[in-house]
N, C-alpha and C positions, 0 to 999 in steps of 0.2 A: 678201769680208768687208768690211763697212763699219765704219770706226773713228769713234767718236763724239767730238765736241769736248766738253771739260768745261764744266760750268756756271760754275765759278769762274774764268773767264778775264776779262781786262781789256782793253778796246779801247785801243790805244796809237798807232795810225797808220792813215791811209787814203790811198790814191793811186789815180789814174785812169790806166789803161794802154790806149792805142788798140789795137784789133784790126787787124792788118795783113792785106792780101790774101794775102800769103805765109804767114800763120799757118794757113791752111786746108789740109786734105789733099784727096785725090782724092774723098772722100765729101762735100765741101762744108761741112765744119764744122771748127772749130779743132782741130788735132791735139792728142791727149792730152798730149804732151810739153810743149806750150806752157803748159798750166795750171801746171806746175811753174815754168816761166820767169816767169809772171806773179807767182807767189808770191815768187820770187827777187828780182824787180825791187822788189816792195814791201818785202821784208826789207832789201835794200841801201839803198833810199831812206830807210827808218827809221834804219838804222845811220849813214848819212852825215849825216842830219838831226840826230842826237845828237852828231855829232863823233866817231864810233867806227868809222872805216873799218878794214879789215884792214891791218895793217902787217907786210909780209914780214920786216922786221928786228926786229919786236917781237911784240906780242900782237894777237889778234883772234878773230873768230868762225869756227867750222867747223861745218858741218852733218854730223851723224852718222847721221841717218835722216830720212826724209821720207815723207809719204803724201798721197794725194788721193782724195777721194770724188767721183766724177763723177755729177752729178745731172741736168743738162740740157745740151744742146749749145750752145756759143757759136758764133756765125756772124758773118762780115763782112757789112756794116759795123757798127761799134759801138765802144763803149768799155767796158772792164771796170773796175768799182770793186772794188779789193782792200782789204779791211779786215784789219788785223793785230792780233792779240790776244796778250797775254802770259799765260802760264800759270805754273806753279811755277818758282821760282828756287831753286837750291841753290848750293853753294860754287863749283863750276866750270861749271855749265850752267844752262840755262833752256829752257822749252818755248815755242814760238810756234805760233800757229794763224792760219788765214786763211779768209776767206769771199770768194768771187768772185761778184759780181753785175753786171748790166749797168746803166749809168747811166740807160738808158731803161726799166728794169724793176727799180728798186732794192729791191723787196720780195721778189724771188725769188732764192734762192741757187742758182747754177748749179753750183757746186762748193765744197767746203771741204776743208781739209787742215791739215797742220802739219809741224813739224820740231823736233827737239831740237838746240839749239845748244850746243856746248862751247867754252869760252874756252881758247885755245891759245897757248903760247909757240912761235912759228914756228921760230926758230933751234934750240931744244931739241927741237922736235917732240913736245911733251907738253902735256897739259892743265895749267892753272894756275888758282888761285882768281881769280874776277873781282875786279878792283881796286875800291877804294871808289868811285872816279870812275865806272867802268863800271857798277857795281851801282846807284849813285845815278841815272845817266842812264837806264838800262834800266828800273829799278824805279819811277822817278818819272814816266816818260813817260805822260801821260794820267791821272795820279793817284798815290795813295800806293803804295809798293812792296807787291808780293804775295810774301811770303816763304814758302818751304816747307821741309819736312824739315830 
């Protein structure tokens, strides 16, 4: 089953991730699990760039689901351009989406996917509303906030 990315998403971040020789599997292409790793690298780079790293003694993001649509094989050598998009933001969570392209083939999407991020109070181990600061950083990255429901 292919999950479609929504039309009303907003580009908020891009990062280039090198494909390592060790990322390939016995079939000579990047192992499927690494596509999720590339999306994770992009998400973390975005969070750290906004000054919103996870704080084990405070609050931060937790992924509650993730998906990936594999369209074309990535192979070594090369670099992956990961574009991160913001979807709907609600009180305690927001949706993120990603497109994976090669820097030497930037018009071809090799994979896309997404994840729902829930804001969590780690000591209490429960979801909490996004702080005004977090909401402003996340919603304003790359343009005006996209607020939902």
